[in-house]
C-alpha positions in Angstrom: 21.7 3.3 -53.0 24.0 0.2 -53.0 27.0 2.5 -53.3 26.1 4.5 -50.3 25.6 1.4 -48.1 29.0 0.1 -49.4 30.8 3.3 -48.6 29.1 3.5 -45.2 30.2 0.0 -44.3 33.7 0.5 -45.6 34.2 3.7 -43.5 33.0 2.0 -40.3 35.0 -1.1 -40.9 38.2 1.0 -41.3 37.4 3.5 -38.6 36.4 1.2 -35.7 39.7 -0.6 -35.1 41.5 2.7 -35.0 39.4 3.8 -32.0 39.9 0.6 -30.0 42.3 1.5 -27.2 42.9 0.1 -23.8 41.7 2.5 -21.1 43.7 2.5 -17.8 42.2 3.6 -14.6 44.9 5.8 -13.2 43.1 6.6 -10.0 42.7 2.9 -9.1 46.3 2.2 -10.1 47.7 4.9 -7.8 45.3 4.7 -4.9 45.1 0.9 -4.4 48.7 0.3 -5.2 49.9 0.1 -1.5 46.6 -0.9 0.1 46.0 -4.5 1.2 42.5 -5.7 0.5 40.7 -8.5 2.2 39.6 -11.2 -0.2 36.3 -13.0 0.6 36.4 -16.6 1.5 35.1 -18.8 -1.3 32.5 -21.2 -0.1 32.8 -24.0 -2.7 31.8 -27.2 -0.8 28.3 -26.7 0.4 25.0 -28.5 1.1 21.9 -26.4 2.0 19.4 -29.3 1.9 18.7 -29.3 5.7 15.8 -27.1 6.8 16.6 -27.4 10.5 17.0 -23.8 11.8 17.5 -22.4 15.3 16.3 -18.8 15.9 18.8 -16.4 17.5 16.8 -13.6 19.1 18.7 -10.3 19.7 18.2 -6.6 20.3 20.4 -3.7 19.4 22.4 -2.0 22.1 21.9 1.6 20.9 18.7 3.1 19.3 18.8 4.0 15.7 16.5 7.0 15.2 16.3 6.7 11.4 18.3 5.9 8.3 20.0 9.3 8.3 21.7 8.7 11.7 23.8 5.7 10.4 26.2 5.2 7.5 27.1 2.2 5.4 29.9 0.2 7.1 29.1 1.5 10.6 29.8 -1.1 13.3 26.8 -1.9 15.5 26.4 -4.3 18.4 23.5 -6.6 19.3 22.9 -8.6 22.5 21.5 -12.1 22.6 18.2 -12.1 24.5 17.9 -15.9 25.3 20.2 -18.8 25.5 20.5 -20.5 22.1 20.2 -24.2 22.6 20.9 -27.0 20.1 20.9 -30.8 21.0 20.8 -29.9 24.7 23.9 -27.7 24.6 24.0 -23.9 24.9 25.8 -22.8 21.8 25.3 -19.0 22.4 24.7 -17.9 26.0 22.3 -15.1 27.0 23.7 -11.5 26.9 26.4 -12.4 24.4 27.5 -9.3 22.5 27.3 -9.8 18.8 29.2 -7.3 16.5 27.6 -6.5 13.1 27.6 -3.7 10.7 25.3 -1.6 8.6 25.5 -3.1 5.1 23.1 -0.9 3.1 20.9 2.1 3.7 18.0 2.8 1.4 16.3 6.2 1.9 12.5 6.5 1.7 11.1 7.2 -1.7 8.1 9.0 -3.3 4.7 7.3 -3.4 5.1 6.0 0.1 8.0 3.7 -0.5 9.7 3.0 2.9 13.3 3.4 3.9 15.3 0.4 4.9 18.5 -0.5 6.8 20.2 -3.8 6.1 22.4 -5.2 8.9 24.9 -7.9 8.1 28.3 -9.5 8.9 27.0 -10.9 12.2 30.0 -12.5 14.1 29.3 -15.2 16.6 32.0 -16.9 18.5 32.6 -20.6 17.6 29.9 -20.6 14.8 30.7 -20.8 11.1 29.5 -17.6 9.4 28.2 -19.7 6.5 25.6 -21.3 8.7 23.9 -18.0 9.7 21.5 -15.7 7.9 23.7 -13.2 6.3 21.5 -10.1 6.8 18.6 -8.6 8.7 16.6 -5.9 7.0 14.6 -3.2 8.9 11.9 -1.4 7.0 10.0 1.9 7.7 6.3 2.3 7.4 5.0 1.4 3.9 2.6 4.1 3.0 2.2 3.0 -0.6 -0.7 0.7 0.5 -2.9 3.8 0.9 -1.1 6.2 -1.4 -1.8 4.3 -4.6 -5.6 3.9 -4.1 -5.7 7.6 -3.1 -3.8 8.5 -6.3 -6.3 6.5 -8.5 -9.2 8.0 -6.6 -7.9 11.6 -7.2 -7.2 11.1 -10.9 -10.7 12.5 -11.6 -9.4 15.9 -10.6 -6.4 16.3 -12.9 -3.6 17.8 -10.9 -4.4 16.2 -7.5 -3.6 12.6 -8.4 0.0 13.5 -9.2 0.4 15.5 -5.9 0.4 12.1 -4.1 3.8 11.4 -5.6 5.3 13.7 -3.0 4.1 11.5 0.0 7.3 9.8 1.2 7.6 6.5 3.0 8.4 6.0 6.6 11.8 6.1 8.3 13.6 2.9 9.3 14.2 2.9 13.0 15.4 0.3 15.4 14.9 0.7 19.2 16.6 -1.3 21.9 13.3 -2.9 23.0 12.7 -4.4 19.5 13.8 -8.0 19.3 15.1 -9.1 15.9 15.6 -12.7 14.9 18.1 -14.4 12.6 18.5 -18.1 12.0 21.3 -20.6 12.6 21.3 -23.6 10.4 23.5 -26.2 12.2 23.3 -29.0 9.5 24.5 -26.8 6.6 27.9 -27.7 5.3 
C-alpha cells in the first residue's frame, strides 16, 4: 500500500511541472492591439460620512416598452422635472437634458422573478460624478410573492406544484410619465 502511494505521488510530482505552460490569448492580443481604451478614474481621496442628500427628480424622454427593446450600453436621455436647489442656488435647472446609458439588463426568470433594467453613467453639467448615485434600477412585477405560496399549496397534487416553475416575472418598463429619483450628495469628497 505504501509503495502505491509513493509511486502515485512520484508520478504527479514529476508530471505536474511539465504541464505548466503560459497560455496566451491570441484574440485579445490581435483585436485590442490598436484600440485605445478609456481607463476609469481612480477615486482615492474620499469621505462619505455626510448624509446630506438632494433628490434629483427626472423622467425618461422616450418610453421603454420592456427589457427586450433596449441593449446594454444604449444611450438614453432623461429630463429634470424640477429645479434642483442647494443653499439657495439652482444647481440643476428644470428641463435640463441628462444623458445616461443602459448598464445592465436582466431578463425575467422562472418562479415569478421579475426583469430589471439598470441605468447608469448619469452626466450632469458642473457636478462631480462621484457625488451622484451611480445607478437607478427599474424592476418588473414580482410575481414570486404569490407563486411560491401557490407552489407549496399545490405540492399535495404531485405534478402541479412544479408547473408553477414556468410562471415568469413581469417585464421592466419605463414610461415618460414615471418620475425617477437619484440623489446628489454635495458634501461628499
